[in-house]
C-alpha positions, 0 to 999 in steps of 0.5 A, spaced: 500 500 500 502 506 498 502 512 503 498 518 503 505 522 501 506 517 495 499 517 493 499 525 493 506 525 489 503 520 484 497 525 483 502 531 482 506 527 477 500 525 473 498 532 473 504 535 470 506 529 466 503 531 459 507 538 460 513 534 462 512 529 456 511 535 451 517 539 454 522 533 453 519 531 446 518 538 443 523 542 447 529 538 450 530 533 444 530 538 438 535 542 443 540 537 444 539 534 437 541 541 434 547 540 438 549 534 434 546 536 427 551 542 427 557 537 427 553 533 421 552 534 414 544 533 414 539 534 409 533 530 412 533 525 406 539 522 408 542 520 414 547 525 418 554 525 416 559 527 421 563 533 419 566 535 425 567 543 426 566 544 418 560 547 418 563 552 423 569 553 420 565 554 413 560 560 416 566 563 420 571 563 414 568 562 407 561 564 407 560 572 405 552 571 406 553 569 414 557 576 415 552 580 411 546 577 415 550 578 422 552 585 420 545 587 417 542 584 424 547 588 428 545 594 425 538 593 426 539 592 433 544 598 434 538 603 431 532 600 432 532 598 440 535 605 442 529 608 438 524 604 441 526 605 448 526 613 446 519 612 443 516 608 449 519 612 454 517 619 451 510 616 450 509 613 457 511 620 459 506 624 455 501 618 457 502 619 464 499 626 465 493 627 468 488 629 462 481 628 459 481 621 455 487 618 457 485 611 457 483 612 450 490 615 448 493 609 451 489 604 447 490 608 441 497 607 442 497 600 444 493 597 439 498 597 433 502 592 438 497 587 438 495 587 430 498 581 427 505 581 424 502 579 417 497 584 417 502 590 419 507 588 414 501 588 409 499 595 411 507 597 411 507 594 404 502 599 401 505 605 405 512 604 402 510 603 395 514 608 391 508 609 386 501 609 390 504 609 397 502 614 403 509 616 405 511 618 398 504 621 396 505 626 403 512 627 400 509 629 393 505 634 397 511 638 399 514 637 392 519 632 395 520 625 391 520 620 395 525 614 395 523 607 392 524 605 400 523 597 400 527 597 393 533 601 394 539 598 398 540 604 402 533 605 404 530 598 405 534 597 412 531 604 414 524 602 412 524 596 417 527 600 422 522 605 422 517 599 421 519 596 428 517 603 432 510 601 430 509 596 436 512 601 441 506 601 445 507 594 448 513 597 452 510 603 453 505 600 457 511 597 461 514 604 462 507 607 464 507 601 470 514 603 472 512 611 472 507 609 477 512 606 482 516 612 482 515 614 489 512 621 490 516 623 496 522 624 491 518 629 487 516 633 493 524 633 495 526 635 488 521 641 488 523 643 495 530 643 492 528 648 486 528 642 481 525 644 475 521 639 470 527 637 466 531 636 472 526 632 475 526 628 469 533 627 469 535 626 476 528 622 479 524 619 473 529 616 469 534 613 474 528 610 477 525 608 471 532 604 469 530 597 471 524 597 466 529 600 461 534 595 462 529 589 462 526 592 455 533 593 453 535 586 454 528 583 451 529 588 445 536 586 443 534 578 443 528 580 439 532 584 434 536 578 433 530 574 432 527 579 427 524 575 421 517 575 419 517 582 417 523 581 412 520 575 410 514 578 407 516 585 405 523 584 402 525 576 402 532 579 404 533 584 398 534 588 395 541 585 394 541 582 401 540 589 404 535 586 409 538 579 409 537 578 417 540 573 421 534 569 422 532 569 415 538 567 412 538 561 417 531 559 415 533 559 408 539 554 409 534 550 413 528 550 409 530 552 402 536 548 401 535 543 406 542 544 409 539 542 417 546 541 419 549 548 417 543 551 419 544 548 426 551 551 426 548 558 425 543 557 430 548 556 435 552 561 433 546 566 434 545 563 441 553 565 442 552 572 440 546 573 443 548 570 450 555 574 449 551 581 448 546 579 454 552 578 459 555 584 457 549 588 458 548 585 465 555 587 467 554 594 465 547 595 468 551 595 475 553 602 473 547 605 470 541 601 473 538 603 480 534 599 484 530 601 490 530 607 493 
């Protein structure tokens, strides 16, 4: 006979059993399989062939598209993440004021972040259209000839960086929550010391908001290196690989060329790059992130 404690344990394991099985089958197994496959030549049709470090050697020394994809993604992260933080904080500060209809304004700015990515990409395909797009039509009003946007190697990356600000309402909500947690007595003390609005923003609001900024910074960097759907739908990596993001190149190697071994190596290099940048950010946060009072 099982004791009551053992029966309770079995009941508990039975409840979490489906999740454990799902985790092992759909997460743990693919995770460790990708490590093994990254040292193999594997095209799904034939069994894996062990090639050692050849995949890593090729992508690091003899693959110009890998370098291009990494450069494009780094540039995207370098510009889009800070711009998203600036836009999110600015909107949060504006929408933290006591004005009428505040909930309506917050809803309007938040709505774009819940629009499906495919729908957003379709909208921006029209906005960036060089002939009938809204942006060029507005520029024509002030007698400016708009660029080809997604068809121009110089403008295509900037177009997608601009588009990344579309969903800034998601982080805006987090910043607003962070602003609510700033102690009122800090503002009162600053007012007694004669601090004006700009000084209160610089010395009270922003320092107290740095934990939230740091969170969105880390999540933004991780998201930037996973940028895929918009580039896949709008440019497919073109023109001339100007928008060949890392995740898009990985997708090509895996599903267009069925080079699963090489794609697995790309995935683990991406993991190493993101992990390295994240560790650097965590080390730097000791100097600029302020916790508590």
